[in-house]
C-alpha angles and dihedrals in degrees: 000000000000122000092247092051089053091049090060090059092064102027093104090056098052109091105185136118129200127213113206093208099050145042087241133060129196134230109186105309093338122103111217122197116232119215104261121242143163122233106227098173135020128193133170092263107029145002134223117227136191118210092188117209108326137148127246130184109233147177130190142190136200119214147148127258092235097064100069096159092054090048091060093048091049092049093054090045090053092050094050093047089057090044090053091049090055090046098057107286092124140095093276095042084230128151109231125214115255117263137182153256115038111207131201125193133174130211118194106222098178136354094283100014125086140174120219120199123196119189141178126196116254111231114265092239090061100039094103095050113011121183110262118241118250093198105090091219094057122077143169114252122196110204111201117215092333112194127189139174107230135204112190123199140165130219148093108302101202096151147359100275097082094043091053091045092053091048092052091048092051093048091047091051092048093050093047090050090046088229106199117235098012110154108203092188091066108065123158135196115215121195123193101179143000120286092231092059117122089219127085111285125233115200132164141195116207131198114193118241118210 
């Protein structure tokens, strides 16, 4: 299953909002920290960002394309294991502040075998010494100088059609621009708030840049 398909399985559970003009977004009366980045290139259709070296809390699963029912169960299990980490199931028994976005990315290991990775940004205040997970399936991942080409879009994401359309548009734009280093096998979905929100949605598709 593609990363963007998997994102739709947990979109209703992700309660975060991004503000384009600030490091923080808001959800109701709650301020939510957005993973910091630097825009290193802007075009009419996309931008290239660097997330520097920052830590994310992640989980992953390996599965086969044939077992669709188990995929959905595993995805929700992954989400809740990250949710529990943020809500005190960690070495310091500490509740972490909410952050955004949640990202999902898929690597195809073999013809019918894939690995899905779900991650959430660790708050800036805890980057130097984050609480360690106690769930053996959850781990801290340090991404070094992580660069992505990003297409941002708003709208009600009720199904896969629009996600796939936005992915195709981004890849088309990158190829037409001959964007150096674009890796079309590493595509991410980034969700900043739930699709049933009454507020304006902020969604993104990322393509990794080497």
